[in-house]
C-alpha positions as CSV (number, residue, x, y, z in Angstrom):
1,M,0.2,0.2,0.0
2,T,1.4,3.6,-1.1
3,S,2.2,5.4,2.1
4,P,0.3,8.7,2.7
5,T,3.4,10.9,2.3
6,D,3.9,9.1,-1.3
7,V,0.4,9.6,-2.1
8,L,0.6,13.8,-0.9
9,K,3.7,13.8,-3.1
10,N,2.0,11.9,-6.3
11,L,-0.7,14.7,-5.7
12,L,1.4,17.4,-5.8
13,D,3.2,16.1,-9.2
14,L,1.1,17.4,-11.5
15,T,1.0,16.4,-15.3
16,E,1.3,18.6,-18.2
17,P,-0.7,17.9,-21.2
18,G,0.9,18.4,-24.6
19,A,-1.6,21.1,-26.1
20,Q,-1.6,24.8,-24.5
21,T,-3.9,27.1,-25.1
22,H,-4.1,30.7,-23.8
23,E,-3.6,29.3,-20.2
24,I,-0.8,27.1,-19.4
25,I,-2.3,23.8,-18.6
26,S,-1.4,21.1,-15.9
27,V,-3.4,18.2,-14.5
28,G,-4.0,16.7,-11.2
29,H,-6.2,13.9,-9.8
30,T,-7.5,13.1,-6.3
31,P,-6.5,9.8,-4.1
32,K,-9.2,6.7,-4.6
33,V,-9.8,6.8,-0.6
34,G,-11.5,9.5,0.4
35,P,-15.1,11.8,1.0
36,A,-17.4,12.0,-1.8
37,R,-15.9,15.6,-2.5
38,V,-12.5,16.6,-3.7
39,Y,-10.5,18.1,-0.5
40,G,-10.1,21.9,-0.5
41,G,-6.5,22.1,0.8
42,Q,-5.7,19.4,-2.5
43,V,-7.1,22.1,-4.7
44,L,-5.2,25.1,-3.1
45,G,-1.9,23.0,-2.9
46,Q,-2.1,21.5,-6.8
47,A,-3.0,25.3,-7.7
48,V,0.3,26.7,-5.9
49,V,2.3,23.5,-8.0
50,A,0.8,24.5,-11.4
51,A,1.4,28.6,-10.9
52,Q,4.8,27.8,-9.2
53,R,5.7,26.0,-12.3
54,T,5.2,28.7,-14.6
55,V,7.4,31.4,-12.0
56,A,11.4,31.0,-11.9
57,D,12.0,28.7,-8.6
58,D,14.1,31.6,-7.2
59,R,10.8,33.7,-6.9
60,P,8.5,31.5,-4.7
61,I,4.7,32.0,-3.9
62,H,4.3,34.5,-0.9
63,S,0.3,34.5,-1.0
64,L,-2.8,33.3,-2.1
65,H,-6.3,34.5,-2.2
66,G,-9.0,31.7,-4.0
67,Y,-12.8,31.1,-3.6
68,F,-13.9,27.7,-3.7
69,L,-17.0,27.7,-6.0
70,R,-18.1,23.9,-6.6
71,P,-17.4,20.9,-4.8
72,G,-15.2,18.7,-7.2
73,D,-15.5,15.4,-7.8
74,P,-12.8,13.1,-7.0
75,Q,-13.5,10.5,-9.5
76,K,-12.5,13.1,-11.8
77,P,-9.5,15.2,-13.1
78,I,-8.9,18.5,-12.3
79,T,-7.7,20.5,-14.8
80,Y,-5.7,23.4,-13.6
81,G,-5.3,26.6,-16.1
82,V,-2.6,29.4,-15.2
83,A,-2.6,32.6,-16.7
84,E,0.5,34.8,-16.4
85,L,-0.4,38.5,-15.5
86,R,2.6,39.7,-14.6
87,D,6.2,39.8,-14.2
88,G,7.9,42.8,-12.5
89,R,11.6,43.3,-10.8
90,S,10.6,41.5,-8.1
91,F,7.6,40.4,-8.0
92,S,5.4,38.3,-10.4
93,A,1.3,37.3,-10.5
94,R,-0.8,34.8,-11.6
95,R,-4.2,33.6,-11.8
96,V,-5.1,29.9,-11.4
97,N,-8.5,28.5,-12.2
98,A,-9.2,24.8,-11.8
99,Y,-11.6,23.2,-13.9
100,Q,-14.0,19.9,-13.9
101,D,-16.2,19.5,-16.8
102,G,-15.3,22.9,-18.1
103,K,-16.6,24.6,-15.0
104,P,-14.4,26.3,-12.5
105,I,-13.9,24.8,-8.6
106,L,-11.8,27.0,-7.5
107,S,-10.8,30.9,-9.1
108,M,-7.4,32.0,-7.1
109,S,-4.9,34.8,-7.9
110,A,-1.4,34.1,-6.4
111,S,1.8,36.2,-6.0
112,F,5.6,35.6,-6.5
113,Q,8.3,37.5,-4.8
114,T,12.1,37.4,-5.3
115,P,12.9,37.8,-1.8
116,G,14.4,40.9,-0.3
117,S,15.4,42.8,3.1
118,G,13.0,45.1,5.2
119,P,11.9,45.5,8.7
120,L,11.4,42.2,10.6
121,F,9.0,41.8,13.3
122,Q,6.0,39.4,14.0
123,D,3.2,38.0,17.0
124,T,4.4,35.5,19.1
125,M,3.9,32.2,19.6
126,P,1.0,30.9,22.3
127,E,2.8,30.4,25.4
128,G,2.2,27.3,27.9
129,V,1.3,24.7,24.8
130,P,2.2,21.0,25.6
131,A,5.0,19.6,23.0
132,P,3.5,17.4,20.1
133,E,5.2,14.6,21.8
134,D,3.5,15.0,25.3
135,V,0.1,15.2,23.2
136,P,-2.0,11.9,22.2
137,T,-2.1,10.4,18.8
138,L,-5.4,10.6,17.0
139,D,-5.2,6.5,16.9
140,E,-4.5,7.1,20.6
141,E,-7.4,9.2,21.4
142,L,-9.8,7.6,19.1
143,A,-9.1,4.0,20.3
144,H,-12.6,3.5,21.3
145,I,-14.0,4.3,18.1
146,D,-15.6,2.3,15.4
147,H,-16.2,4.7,12.5
148,P,-15.1,5.2,8.8
149,L,-14.4,8.4,9.6
150,K,-11.7,7.2,12.2
151,D,-9.5,5.5,9.5
152,M,-9.6,8.6,7.1
153,V,-7.8,11.1,10.1
154,T,-5.7,8.5,11.5
155,K,-4.5,6.1,8.3
156,Y,-5.2,8.0,5.2
157,R,-4.6,11.4,5.8
158,P,-0.5,12.4,4.9
159,F,-0.5,15.0,8.0
160,D,-0.3,13.9,11.8
161,L,-2.6,16.1,13.7
162,R,-2.3,16.5,17.2
163,Y,-5.1,18.4,19.4
164,P,-3.6,20.1,22.7
165,G,-7.1,20.7,23.7
166,G,-8.6,17.6,22.4
167,S,-10.1,17.0,18.8
168,L,-13.6,17.5,18.0
169,Y,-14.2,14.5,15.8
170,V,-16.8,12.7,18.6
171,Q,-16.6,14.8,21.6
172,P,-17.7,18.8,22.1
173,A,-14.6,20.4,24.1
174,E,-14.9,23.4,26.0
175,P,-15.0,26.6,23.7
176,P,-12.3,28.5,24.5
177,E,-10.7,31.6,22.5
178,R,-8.2,29.8,20.6
179,H,-7.8,26.4,18.5
180,L,-4.6,24.8,19.0
181,V,-3.4,21.6,16.5
182,W,0.5,20.7,16.1
183,M,0.4,19.2,12.5
184,K,3.5,17.3,10.6
185,T,3.7,15.1,7.5
186,R,3.7,11.3,8.5
187,A,7.3,10.6,6.8
188,D,9.8,13.0,5.4
189,L,10.0,15.2,2.0
190,P,12.2,16.1,0.0
191,D,14.4,19.3,0.6
192,D,12.3,21.3,-1.9
193,P,11.2,24.0,-0.5
194,L,8.3,25.1,-3.1
195,L,7.2,21.7,-2.1
196,H,6.6,22.5,1.4
197,R,4.9,25.6,0.4
198,A,2.7,23.2,-1.7
199,A,2.2,20.8,1.5
200,L,1.6,23.6,3.8
201,A,-1.2,24.7,1.6
202,F,-2.9,21.5,1.2
203,A,-2.8,21.2,5.2
204,S,-3.9,24.9,5.8
205,D,-7.7,23.9,5.0
206,F,-7.6,20.7,7.3
207,T,-8.8,22.4,10.5
208,Q,-10.4,25.7,9.6
209,V,-14.2,24.9,9.7
210,E,-13.4,22.8,13.2
211,T,-12.2,26.1,14.7
212,A,-15.9,27.9,14.8
213,L,-17.4,24.3,15.9
214,R,-15.0,24.6,18.9
215,R,-16.0,28.2,19.9
216,M,-19.6,26.7,19.5
217,G,-18.9,23.7,21.7
218,V,-19.9,21.3,19.3
219,S,-18.3,18.2,17.5
220,W,-18.2,16.6,14.0
221,V,-20.5,14.2,15.1
222,G,-22.7,16.9,16.8
223,L,-22.6,18.9,13.8
224,D,-24.1,16.2,11.3
225,R,-26.8,15.1,13.6
226,L,-27.8,18.8,13.4
227,G,-28.3,18.1,10.1
228,A,-26.1,21.2,8.9
229,S,-23.7,22.0,5.9
230,Y,-20.7,23.0,5.9
231,A,-18.1,24.3,3.6
232,S,-14.9,26.2,3.0
233,L,-16.1,29.7,0.7
234,D,-12.6,31.3,0.3
235,H,-9.1,30.8,1.4
236,S,-6.0,33.4,1.9
237,M,-2.2,32.8,2.9
238,W,0.7,33.9,3.4
239,W,4.0,32.1,3.4
240,H,6.3,34.5,6.0
241,R,9.1,32.3,5.8
242,D,10.5,29.1,4.3
243,A,9.8,26.5,6.7
244,R,9.1,22.5,6.5
245,V,6.2,20.9,6.8
246,D,7.7,17.6,7.5
247,E,8.6,19.1,10.8
248,W,6.0,20.3,13.8
249,L,4.5,23.2,13.0
250,L,1.9,24.7,15.7
251,F,-1.6,26.1,14.4
252,D,-2.6,28.9,16.1
253,H,-6.6,29.4,15.1
254,H,-9.4,31.8,16.3
255,A,-13.0,32.0,14.7
256,T,-13.5,35.9,15.3
257,T,-17.6,35.8,14.1
258,A,-20.4,33.9,12.8
259,Q,-23.2,35.0,11.4
260,D,-25.8,34.5,8.5
261,G,-24.5,30.9,8.7
262,R,-21.1,32.1,7.7
263,S,-17.6,32.5,10.2
264,L,-14.4,34.2,9.9
265,I,-11.4,32.3,11.3
266,R,-8.0,33.3,11.3
267,S,-4.9,31.2,11.5
268,S,-0.9,31.8,12.5
269,I,1.4,29.1,11.8
270,F,4.5,28.6,14.2
271,N,7.5,26.4,13.9
272,R,9.0,25.1,17.1
273,E,11.7,27.7,17.4
274,G,8.4,30.5,17.4
275,Q,9.0,31.9,14.3
276,L,5.4,32.8,12.3
277,V,6.1,31.2,9.2
278,A,2.6,31.5,7.4
279,S,-1.1,33.0,8.0
280,V,-4.6,32.2,6.8
281,V,-7.9,33.7,6.9
282,Q,-10.7,31.7,5.7
283,E,-14.5,32.3,5.5
284,A,-16.5,29.1,6.0
285,M,-20.4,28.3,5.7
286,I,-22.0,26.3,8.4
287,R,-25.7,26.5,7.5
288,L,-28.2,24.8,9.6
289,P,-31.2,23.7,8.7
290,E,-34.3,26.3,8.9
291,D,-36.2,24.8,11.4
292,Q,-33.4,24.4,13.7
293,E,-31.8,26.9,16.1
294,Y,-28.2,26.8,17.4
295,P,-28.7,25.1,20.7
296,L,-25.4,27.2,22.6
297,A,-26.4,30.7,21.5
């Protein structure tokens, strides 16, 4: 069986058909084992790879802004069209559209920069967070559970996620202000900083929606029992420094508001040395049936 980390590497290695149009085309695929719709982080990571291939290697991606327009079908390939908007002295801009059946499922803008000098400051990493080695694995935390979701998060997901405050898969947690998650790939990746940036984009969508669930005091199982529908609506990400995703990174999430069936989540990503390596902002849809009132308001 192919390891989850090898699956991730294969996902981020797009094919390039010979025919070219006004856009530069790449094609991505989806793992055979997975949910009924394509995971949004996969489309982000593949879009980063498609765009980065049109820019010099010494000009890495530093930001993206994307909208998830339609759910992706995991049984069909995804075509990525990249439009070269501008190449300046220091920055390059690209537009990436991901298509299935000729319709866009993601529309994303991305910017790339030749590294330069400038002021240095950052927010500080949260204090008192248990080290990932001192936090139970999901295998340990969910050992008593027999559910298909368990295999998805403990066997097939290419990232090892550990929750200092406990995960939200089965049991709701106390609704604190922050949602903390340690994360890294299950095995080492090659020493390619561009691959690590794409893989971080891949990982950045895992725990956004559940940040709002923690603020609500609801588990994933509880959300399903409420008959709720949920999805990532848009996604913005900024890379501040190179970081390896096969080393532990702390995701510090905060759901700032929820209204009109939408919640806004802000995230800071730190390495173990306390460096702020990336920031993420996402708006997610969490919609309850019309006859169901939010029980914890």
